[in-house]
N, C-alpha and C positions, 0 to 999 in steps of 0.2 A: 457615472456610468454614459455611455454612449448610444443613440438612437440610430437604428439603420438609415433613417432619413439624413443624420448628420454626415454619415460615410457617403451618401451619393453626392453631396454638394463639393466635396474636396476632391482636388485635381490629385490624381496618383502619377508619381514621378519615379523613373527608374535611377538608383543612386550611382549605378554604373557608368551612365552618359548624360545623366541630368535631363534627359528628355521626357516630356508628358507622355504617359502610356493612355490616359483616358480618364473615366469616372467610373465608381464603383456601381456596377449594373444590378449584381446579386451577390448573397452570401450564402457560402455552403454550411451548414449547421449539422455537426454530429448529433442525431437524435438520442443516443445512449448516454452521452456525457455532456450534451449541451453546451459543448465548446465550437467556437467557430474552428472550422477545417482550413477555408480558404475564400478569399473573395474573388468575384467575377468581373473584370474589368472590361468596358465596352470600350474596343480600341478606336481612337478619334485619327485613324488616317485618311487617306484620299478616297477611300472606298466609302465611308460616312455610313457604314451598316448595312450597306445596300444588299450584301450577301449573307446577313442574318449572323448567326451564332459561332460561322467560322472565323470572324474577325474578334471573336471576345477572347481574353487572355485569363487565364485562371494562376491565381498567385496564393501559393499555400501560406497558411498564417505564419508559419517559422520565417518566411522571407519578407514580412513586414518589418523594417527597420524602425520606424517612428511615425506614430501618429500625430501631426500637428493641428495647429488651427485653421490652417487652410489646405495643406498637404498631407498626403500619405507618402512615406518613403519606403521603396520597396526594391529588394534584388530582383533582378531579371535578366537572365543571361541572353537570350535571344533579341537580335537587333533587327530592326526592321529597314528597308531599303527604299520607302515609298517615296523619299524627298528625291532620290537619285533617277525616278522613273521618268 
């Protein structure tokens, strides 16, 4: 079994480009089934969260590829242009 606090310490990495998306900030749970529906990632771009939840990324549970000891690998299509600004 894994605890929510264990999720929060892992880096979330996009398998499409190998970039770190951030860390798990929250988890969406379906109260009827008790299953995790999605994880909410606090994005670690240049904005550093100054603009609140607009920077959060929601990853559906089905898009989680692998949960490792240090990282969570996910499939995420949108790419960020923060480095090019």
